[in-house]
N, C-alpha and C positions, 0 to 999 in steps of 0.2 A: 622800728621805733623803739627807743630805750625806755624801759619801765622801771620805776623805783618802787620798792616795797618797804613800807614803814615797819619799824621794829615790831610793833604789836601784831601786825598782820602775819609776818613771817613766824613769830613766836607761836601763834596759834596752830600753824601747820607743822612745826617741827619740835614742839615742846618735849615729846617723849625721849628724844635723843640725849638731852642734857639736863633733865629735871634735877639731878643730884647737885648741880652747881648752886642752887638756891640755899642749900644748907650752909654754905660757907659764909653767907652774909651774917649769920648769927654766931660764927666761930669767934672765940676770943683771940685777940691779937698778941698774946703774950710772946715775948721774944725768947722762944725756946731754941735750943741749938743742938749741935752734935758734938761728940767728943773730938778732941784734936786728932786722935789717931784715925778717925773716920775719913778725914780729908774733905776737900770741897766737893768732890763728886757726890758724896752722900747728900749734901744740902741741895745740889742741883737736881738730883733724882727726886728728892722729896718735893721740891718746887714743881717739877714737871708732873709728878703724880697728882699733886694738889690742884694744879691748873685743870687737869682733866676731871678730877672728882669734885672739886669745889671745897675741899678740906685742906686748908693751908696752915692749920694751927701748930703743926710741928716745925714750921719753917720760920726762921728769923729774918726780918727784913729791916734794911736801913735805906735812907735816900742818899743822894750823891753827896750830901754834906755830912753824912754819918749819923743823922738823926733817926731814931727808931720810928718804924712805920708799922702800925698794927696789921696783923694778917687779915682781919676783917675788912680793913680799908683797901688792901691789895685786891682781895676778892671782888670788892665793889667796883674798883677801878677796872679790873680785867673785864668784868661784865659790861661796863659802860663802853670801854674801848672796842670790844668785839661787836657792839652794835647789832646789826641785823644778822650777824653770824653767831650770836651768843648761844643759840640752841643747837649749833652744829660745831662743837669744840674740835680743835685740831688734834691730830695725833702728834705727840711731841716725844723726842728721844734725844739723849746725849750722844754726841759723836766723838768718841774717844775720851781720854783723860783730860782734866783741866790743866792749864798751864799756870804754874804757881811761881810768883816772884815775891819773895819776902812774905808780907801779910796780905797780898792781893792775889786773886786768881781769876782766870777767864776760861769758861767752857763753851764750846760751840754746840748748839742744839739745832736739830732739824724740826721745822714746823710744817705740817702737811694738813691742809684743809681739804675736806671733801665737799665740794659745792654741789648744788642741785644738778641732777643728771650725771652724777659720778664724775664731775669735772675736778681735776686735781690741781691744787695751787700749793706749791712747796717753796720754801726758802730756809736759809740758815740765819740764826740770830746768836749773838754772843751773850752769855749770862756772866755778869761780873760779880765777884764776891769779895768780901773783906773779912779778915780774921780779927775778932774782937779781943779785948784784954783777957777774957775768960777762955781764949783759944777756940771759940765757936766761930764757924764760917757762916756769915750772914749774906743773904742775897741782896744786892743793891737794886732796889726797885726803881724802874723807870718805864714809862709807857712804850719806849722803843723795844722792850722785851717782847711785846706782842707783835709789833711790826715797825720797821726802822723809821718810818715817816710819821708815826703817831705822836701826838702831843697831848698833854692833859686837856680834857674836855672834848677831844675828838671821838669819832666812832666810825667803824667800818660800815659801809653801805653797799648793797648789791644792786646792780642794774642788769636787766635781762633783755636780750635782743632776740626776738623770735626768728627761727630759721624759716627759709622759704619752703613751704610744703610742696612736695613733688606731685606730679600728675599721675593718674592712672591712664595708660595709653591703650589705644585700640590696636587691632591687628595690623594697621598700616603705620603704627608708630606715632600717631597724632594724639594729642591730649583729648580725652573724652570730655573732661571738664575744662572749659576754656573761657576767656573773657567774652561776655556777650552783653549787648546793649539792653538796658532796662529803662523803664519810665516809672518814676515815682509819682503816683496820683495823690495830690494833696489838695487841701481846701484852706483858703484864707478867710477866717471867720468874719472879718469886717466887711467883706463883699457879699455876704449871703443874707438875703432878706427873708427867705422862706426855707428854713432848715428841713422840716418834714418833707417838703416837696423835693428838695435836693437829694435827700436820702433815698426816697422812692425811685428817683431817676437813676441814681448811681446803682442801686440794687438791681434794677431791671437790666441795666447795661452789663453789669458784671455777670449776671446769670446767662447772658447770651454768649459768653466766651466758652469755647470748647473746654471741657473739664481737663483735657490733657495739658492745657496751657496754664491753668490757675486753679487752685483749690477754692472751695466756697469762701466768699468774703463776708465776714460778719460785720454789719454796720450798726448793731444794736447800741453800741456805746458812742457812736459818732456825735449825736446831739450833745451829750454831756461833755465830750472832749472839746467840741467847738465852743460851748458856753464857758468853759474854764480857761480857754486859751486867750492870749492877747489878740486884739483885732488884726494886727499885722503878722501874726505868727503863721507858719505853715503847718497845718495839722495833716500828717501823712495818713492816708487811707490804705493804700496797698501799693506794692511794687510789682509791676507787670513786665513780663518779657515784651520786647518790642513788637513781636508778631501778635501778641494778645492785645496790646494797646491799639494796634492798627485796626483790629476787628471792631473795636467800639469807639474809636476816636470821633467819628461823626456824631455819636450820641452824647459824648461827654465834654468835648472840647470847649463848647460855648456855654456850658452851665455856669451860673454865677459863682464866683469864688474859686473855681477849679484852677489848679496850677499843675504843670507837668515837667518838672526838672528831670533831666536824663542822667544816667550813670552807667557804669560798667561793672558787672559782677561775674565771678567765676561760676559758671553753670554748665550742666550737662546739656546735650542737644535739645532735650525736651524734659519737662517736669517728671515724666514717668519713665525715663530712659533707664532700663535695667536697675530700677531703684533697689529692689531687695538684694540683688547680687552685689551691687556696688556699695551699698550702705550710704551713709551721709557724713558730712563734715560740719560740726556745729561748735559753738562756743562751749568750753569746758563746763560740765554740769557739776552740781554739788557732789554727786556720787563719784565723779572722776577725781575731784579735788580731795575727797576723803580717802579714797582708795590709793591714790598715788600723789601724796603731797610733795614728794621729791621730784616729780616729773611734770606736773601741770600746775599752773596758776590761773587765777581768774583772767579771762580774756583769751586764753590759748584756744586754738582750733584743734579739735579732737575728732578722730574717726570713730563713728558708732555703727556697729553692725557691718555685715558684708565684707568686701575687700578692704574698705577704708578702715574698718575696725581691726580686722585680722592683721593688716600690714601697717598699722598706725606708726609704729616705731620707725619703720623704714621710710615711710612717706613724710613724716613730720620733721625728720632731721634732728639736729642737736642745737638747742638754743645757744646763743653766745652769752657769755657772762662777763661782767666788768665789776671789779671791786674798787670802790673809790673811798676816799676819806672825806667825811663830812665834818666841818668845823663850825664852831659858834660864830654867829655874825657879830662883829665888833660893835659893842654898844647897843645891840638889839637882841630881841628874843628870836629863837629859831636857829636853823643851821644853813650853811651854804656849802656847796660842793667844792671840795678841794682836789688834791692830786689823784690821778688814777694809779693804782698800785698793782693791778692784775687785769688781764684781758684774755678771754678765749673767744675767738671769732665763731659766729654761727656757721654750722655746716648744713647746707641745703639737703633736703630729703632726696632719696633715690627714687626714680620713677618705677612704676609697676607696669610691666608690659603684658597685655592680655591678647587674646585672640578675637575679641569681640569685633563685629563688623557693624558699623553705624547704620548702613542702609538696611541690613537684615534685622537688626534690633528695632529700628523704627517700624519696619513692616510687622514684626511680631507684636510690638506694643499697640500698633493700630488695629491689628486683628482682634486683640482682646478688649479694645476700647468699647465701652458700653456694656460689657458683660458684667452682670450683677452678682454672679456666683463666683466663689473662689475657683480659680482656674490658673493654668500655666501653659506656656508654649516654649519649647526649647528647640534650638536648631544647631546642627553641627555640619562641618564640611566632611564629606565621606572620604575624600582623598587623603586627608591627614588627621582627621579627628578633631580639628579645631572647633571649639564652641563659638558659634557666630552670634547667638542671641539667647537670652534667658528672660522671658517676660512673665509677669505674674499679674493676675487680676485682683479684684478686691480681697481684702483680708488684713490680718494684723500687720502693722508696719514691720518691715524687715523679714517677713516670712517668705522664704524662697522655695515655694512648692515645686518649682521646676527642677530643683536639685534634691530636695529633702523629703518630699511627700512619701509616705509609706502606705500605699493603697493597692487594692487588687487591680490587675491589668485587664480583667475581663477578656473579651474575645480577641483583643490585640495579641493575647498570648497564644492564640491558635497558630501564629507564625512560628513560635517555638515548638509547639506540639506537632505541627505539620512537618517541620524540619526533622524532628526526632523520628517521626513515623517514616519519612522518606529515607532517612539514613539507615534505618533498620530493614528497609525493604518490606515494611508492613503494609504499604499502600503505594499506589501510583496515582497521578492526577486523573488517569482515565478509569481507574478501578471503580466499580459500582459500590457505593456505600449508602445504605438506606438512610433517609432523613424522616423518621416518623414524628408525629406531633409530640410524643412522650417516649422517654426511654427510662426504664426503672433499673436502679442498681441497689441491690440489697434492701429493697423496700422503699428506697428514696426515688421519687420521680424527678427527672430532668426534662425541662420543656424549652421550646424555642420562643423567641420574642413574639408576642402576639399569637402564640400557639400555632405558628405556621407549620406546614409540612411539605416536603418536596417529593416524597416517595423514593423510589430507587433511581438515583442519579449519580453521575461521576463525582468522584471526590473533589475535583476542582470546583464543581458547582456548589457542593456543600461548603467549601471554603469561601467562595465568592458571596454566597448568601448568608454566611455565618450560621450554619446549622449546629446548634449545641448537641442535639441528640446523636448526630453522626460522630462527633468527636468523643462523646462519653462512651459510645459503643466501642470505639477503637482504643480507649484508655488502657485496657489490660495488655495490649501489645507493647506498651511502653514500660511496663513493670513499675515497681515502686520508686525507682531512682532514675528512670529514663529522662524525665523532664528536667530534673536538676542537672544531670550530666550534660544534656544539650544546652541548657541555659548557661552553664559555666563556660562553654565554648564561645558563647556570645557576650561574655564579660559580666554576666550577672553574678552577684555575690563576691566579686573580686574586691581586693583592697586597692583603691585608686589613690594616686597622689595628684590631686587636681589643683590645689591651691585654695580650695573652698570646700566646705562641708558638702558631702554627697552621700545619698543612700543608694547602694548599688543593687539592692534587691535581696529577697529571700524566697527561694523556690521550694515548694512542697516536696517532701521526700519521705518515703517509708510509711505512707499513710494507708488507711483502709481502702477497700475497693471504692467506696463512695467518695473518699477524699481524693483518690487518684482520678476519678471521673470529674470531680469538681475542678481539680488542678488543670486538667486538659483543656478547660474552657476559661482558664484564668481566674478561677474562684478558689475556694478553700483557703488554705493558709499562705498562698503565694501573695507577696506584696512587692511592689516596685516603685520607683520614682520615674517621672517623665524622662529625665536624662538617661537613666538606665535603659529604658525602652528605646530611646533614640539611638543610644550606642549599639544596642542589639540589632536594631533595624539597619543601621549603617554597616554593621558586620555582614549582614546578608547581602547588601548592595555591593560591598567591597570584596566579599569572598573570604574574609577573615576578620577577627575582632582586633581593634587597637584601642587602647585607652583614650578617651576624649582628653583634649588639652584645653586649658583655660589660661593659666598664668605661665608665661614664657620666661620672664625674668623677674624674680629669681627662678631659675629652672628647677623642675622637679628632680629631686635627688634619686628617688627610687620609684619611677613610674611602673605600673603593672606591665608585665611582659605581654607581648602580642600573642593572640591566640593562634591555634593551628589553622591551617588552610581547611576550609569547609569543603565537603564533597561537591565537586563541580556539578555532577548530575542532579544532586539534591537541590542545590542553589538554583540551577536553571529551572527546574520544575517549580520551585517555590516562587521564583520571580514571575513566572507565567501566571500563577494563581493570584499573586498580589496585584498584577496588572488587571486581571479579570475582576477584582473587587471594584476597580474604578470604571471599567468599561461596561460591566454587566451585573455588578453586585451592589453592595450597600453604600458605595461612595460614588455613584454615578454623577453626582453634582460636580465632581472634579474632572470629569472627562474632557471638558472643553476649556480647561485652564490653559492660558498661553504658555508656550515653551515646550520643553521636552516632556515625554510621557510621565505620568504620575503613577507611582506604585504605592500600595498601602493596605491597611487593614483597620476597619472600624472595631469598636468594642464598647459594650455596656457591661458594667461590673456591679453586681449586687454587693452592698456593704453592710446589710443586716438581714434579718429573716423575712423582710417584706420584699417580694419580687418587684414591687413598683418603685422601690428605692434603689436607684442605680446611678453610678458615675458614668460619664461619657468620655470616650477616647477616640483618637485617630493617630496612627503612626504610619509613616511612609517616607518617600523621598521623591525628589524630582531633580534630574541632573546630578549635581554634586552636593546637594543639600538634603540631609535627612532631618526629620523633625518628629516631635511628638506633641500632641495637644491633649490636655486633660481638663475636664470640667466637673467639679464636685457637684453631685446631685444634678447632673446635667440631663438625666433621662436618656432619651434616644440619641445616639451619636449622630444620626442623620439630621437631627434638629438642632444640634449644638456644636459638637466637635468638628463635624464636617464643614459647616459654614465658616467656622473660625479658620479652618485649614484653607478653605478657598480664598478668604480674604488675605491670608498670609501669602499664599502662592501668587495671587494677583498683585500683591504689594511688592514682592521681590521681582516680579516680571516687569513692573513699571519703573524700577529704579534706574 
């Protein structure tokens, strides 16, 4: 659709560029000139400089009949002729010397307009001059100096044709956001006899829809809107996805006054589908227009947050622009559209290819559905590192905890600690490592969850039951930098080029004995994101670390290099212990999940000085899918993170 912008509207957006022009309206139009020996070029250059600056008082003008034209009048006419482009004056320059024949001369000048979006419109115009009796070269003023088809009273106008926004694609190359059927629920006021009753019935029906399909519907202003509308008008209440409408159709279809026109809108598979990661596409907001007046106009679709915001320029394409001449209506007020003098066709946006898998993302979103605490679930494919899903629970709009949270990993980090100990030969799965109720390091007591104790047991049992005291007792064998060194072989702290913001972790190093003990159980100063832990977990499953992948096109220019091969004997031992967590340890609820064996590690992480305040974690893998679940203030992982993991794994098994 072509959109016209009135002069006043465009001027408010672009005024700073050409504010100086207004000064020329007040300039005296005295017919000043140049000395004969300066030649016509001097007058041409003065005219071009004055066109840009708005100060034409040093230039002498005459019309085609030879009559003097005041410089102030020329300035006024230039502004009027430029119309909607008045606040973006062109760059103008002379092309070579003027051609002189007796007392007349002609100089060619180049006129280059920079239109919104850095679109270039260039053309040449001749400037005619005449030498007066006092040997002064005077510019012959005529509207065609500005553009060859302009006449007195005309003005240039800009039309804008929005480009087609490109899609964000999933791993299969299909658009994530695609046309989907919707139903617009509306009410015709003249057919309603009991408004309060209708509002109550609609409210009850909308509350019965699954939250994943529609946000809460506020009907508080519906009675007022119905009262103010014409009896035959359609007052729109809400637009529902077709599946949401089907849920409540029997309850609302026969209500008095209700109408249900259908439509098609570009939507993600579900309302919650990877929302924080993808971002949103909305009409340009006031902040957008203020920050980028040369890029956006009212009504434009703009990406906000996530991938839509980060890659907005790529996805939105380049709008088409048309410059037309508007002419006065003969015998009437107002203007009519005349000839088109310039056109640039819109250039469609370029798609963004991602690795997301619709079925896996749906399973992740469903697993977090109903969780009232801030939470995240991220999944990736072990074989190639492709991010398959990134789901986030309640929280501020656009907050992608799955990628950017900076939180202690708790006992999930015992995976890293165990690998470091195995690599150094400091312990074996069969070695006896005592698990007392309390272990004291430099006066600081470390305890197990619910103060349990196992006594003298194999290290594999300590791992499966998540014994803190066993790991704190082994911390000295790692030294001050052992955890950080092993963590880096699993991709932690590396610089990733993912196509989205990500926190890759910060591992404790060089601390005191108590800090080293805390770090061994994922406490202290160590912080990670769910994606960082999912990547580390996938590295164990794979045998080496590879940077996770999200955006495939445009491809990463400098992805992080793959990590070294992990010691096969250490990985084999660790995998056995990770499986025991599920078969005989803290994640036994996952033992009967359909499909291949599940490996993993639970974790609770204290986030302040109160041991009762803990985040909940689970990291693990099944088949070719590694994942991490995080629940802020989730308490025991067996009560929060593990059930979410079970729902996720059962969800992908059912796809």
